[in-house]
C-alpha positions in Angstrom: 4.8 -79.9 -55.5 6.6 -78.7 -52.5 9.9 -78.8 -54.3 8.6 -76.8 -57.3 7.4 -74.1 -54.9 10.8 -74.0 -53.3 12.5 -73.8 -56.7 10.2 -71.0 -57.8 10.9 -69.1 -54.5 14.6 -69.6 -54.9 14.5 -68.5 -58.6 12.6 -65.4 -57.8 15.0 -64.5 -55.0 18.0 -64.9 -57.4 16.3 -62.7 -60.0 15.6 -60.1 -57.3 19.2 -60.2 -56.1 20.5 -60.0 -59.6 18.4 -56.9 -60.3 19.7 -55.3 -57.1 23.3 -56.2 -57.7 23.2 -55.0 -61.3 21.5 -51.7 -60.2 24.2 -51.0 -57.6 27.0 -51.8 -60.0 25.5 -49.3 -62.5 25.7 -46.5 -60.0 28.9 -47.4 -58.2 32.0 -45.2 -58.1 30.5 -42.0 -57.0 31.1 -40.1 -53.7 28.0 -41.5 -52.1 29.0 -45.1 -52.6 30.6 -46.6 -49.5 32.7 -48.9 -51.5 35.8 -47.5 -53.2 36.2 -48.6 -56.8 39.1 -48.4 -59.1 37.3 -46.0 -61.3 36.7 -43.7 -58.4 40.3 -43.8 -57.5 41.4 -43.1 -61.1 38.9 -40.3 -61.8 38.4 -38.5 -58.5 40.7 -39.4 -55.6 44.1 -39.6 -57.3 43.7 -36.4 -59.3 42.8 -34.6 -56.1 45.8 -36.0 -54.2 48.2 -35.1 -57.2 46.7 -31.6 -57.4 47.2 -31.0 -53.7 50.8 -32.3 -53.8 51.6 -30.1 -56.8 50.1 -27.1 -55.0 52.1 -27.7 -51.9 55.3 -28.3 -53.9 54.9 -24.9 -55.7 54.4 -23.1 -52.4 57.4 -24.9 -50.8 59.6 -24.2 -53.8 58.8 -20.5 -53.6 59.7 -20.5 -49.9 63.0 -22.3 -50.6 63.9 -19.9 -53.4 63.2 -16.9 -51.2 65.3 -18.4 -48.4 68.1 -19.2 -50.7 68.1 -15.7 -52.3 68.2 -14.2 -48.8 71.1 -16.3 -47.8 73.0 -15.4 -51.0 72.3 -11.7 -50.4 73.5 -12.0 -46.8 76.7 -13.8 -47.9 77.4 -11.2 -50.6 77.0 -8.4 -48.1 79.4 -10.0 -45.7 82.0 -10.6 -48.5 81.6 -7.1 -49.9 81.9 -5.7 -46.4 85.1 -7.6 -45.7 86.7 -6.9 -49.1 85.5 -3.3 -49.5 86.6 -1.9 -46.2 90.0 -0.4 -45.7 91.4 -2.4 -42.8 89.2 -5.4 -43.3 89.8 -9.1 -43.5 89.9 -10.7 -46.9 90.5 -14.1 -48.4 91.9 -12.6 -51.6 94.5 -9.9 -52.1 93.4 -6.2 -52.1 95.3 -3.4 -53.9 96.2 -0.7 -51.3 97.8 2.6 -52.2 99.7 4.6 -49.5 100.9 8.1 -49.8 104.0 9.4 -48.0 103.1 10.3 -44.4 100.5 7.5 -44.1 101.2 4.3 -42.1 99.7 0.8 -42.3 99.4 -1.2 -39.1 99.4 -4.9 -39.8 97.4 -7.5 -37.9 98.9 -10.9 -37.1 98.6 -13.1 -40.2 98.5 -10.2 -42.6 100.3 -10.9 -45.9 101.6 -8.2 -48.2 103.6 -7.7 -51.4 105.3 -4.4 -52.4 104.5 -3.8 -56.0 105.4 -0.1 -56.7 107.5 2.3 -54.6 109.5 1.7 -51.5 108.6 1.2 -47.9 110.1 0.0 -44.6 108.7 -1.7 -41.6 109.0 -0.7 -37.9 108.5 -3.1 -35.0 109.3 -3.1 -31.2 110.8 -6.6 -31.4 112.3 -8.8 -34.1 111.6 -10.1 -36.6 109.5 -7.3 -38.0 108.2 -9.4 -40.9 108.8 -12.9 -42.3 109.9 -12.9 -46.0 108.1 -16.0 -47.2 109.7 -15.6 -50.7 113.2 -16.3 -49.3 112.3 -18.0 -46.0 114.2 -15.2 -44.1 113.0 -12.3 -42.0 113.0 -8.5 -42.2 114.3 -6.5 -39.2 112.8 -3.3 -37.9 113.7 -0.3 -40.1 114.7 -2.4 -43.1 113.4 -1.7 -46.6 111.0 -4.2 -48.2 112.0 -5.8 -51.5 109.7 -5.5 -54.4 107.6 -8.6 -55.4 108.5 -10.5 -52.1 105.6 -11.9 -50.1 105.8 -10.8 -46.4 103.8 -12.0 -43.4 103.2 -10.3 -40.1 103.5 -12.9 -37.4 103.6 -10.6 -34.3 101.3 -7.7 -33.4 102.3 -4.1 -33.7 104.1 -4.1 -37.1 103.8 -0.8 -38.9 104.6 -0.1 -42.6 105.9 3.3 -43.6 106.2 4.5 -47.3 109.6 5.9 -48.3 108.5 7.1 -51.7 105.6 9.4 -52.6 103.2 6.6 -53.6 103.4 2.9 -52.6 101.2 0.2 -54.0 100.8 -3.1 -52.1 98.9 -6.3 -52.5 97.5 -7.1 -49.0 95.6 -10.1 -47.7 94.4 -10.1 -44.1 93.8 -7.4 -41.5 95.4 -4.0 -41.5 94.6 -0.3 -40.7 95.7 2.7 -42.7 96.3 6.0 -40.8 
């Protein structure tokens, strides 16, 4: 009889444990359950994480777009300032028109090409300009040849128009007076 009482006690304990286990499984997966289940991860935790990441990504993307737009605007302003000023520095050629009586002082490294009219260059020492088209040089007081590319390699080179209007393509620093 003792064994049958033991078996009965064991059976009732198993039934009670089964009821408790099945009851806890039925309500698992909510925020109050200390165990994390796959259903909780799939339905609650992961969607929250994904939503937060997407929100942060949108905010960061807007910050980067604004920063990029500001940098582009700054660069455009710098380029326009350099190209648009008479006497500026430019990576591309600028069309410059001189009238008789005006002068153009050339910075070192300034390149120019006479397109229309006639002009001469004055300098305190020789050579006045380097003719990169022929590989020669131009002396002080000499006339420039049309469509030749010249370069100022020494400071204090001044271009003087000989005709009423002179048109030049210029790249580099210069000052018109």
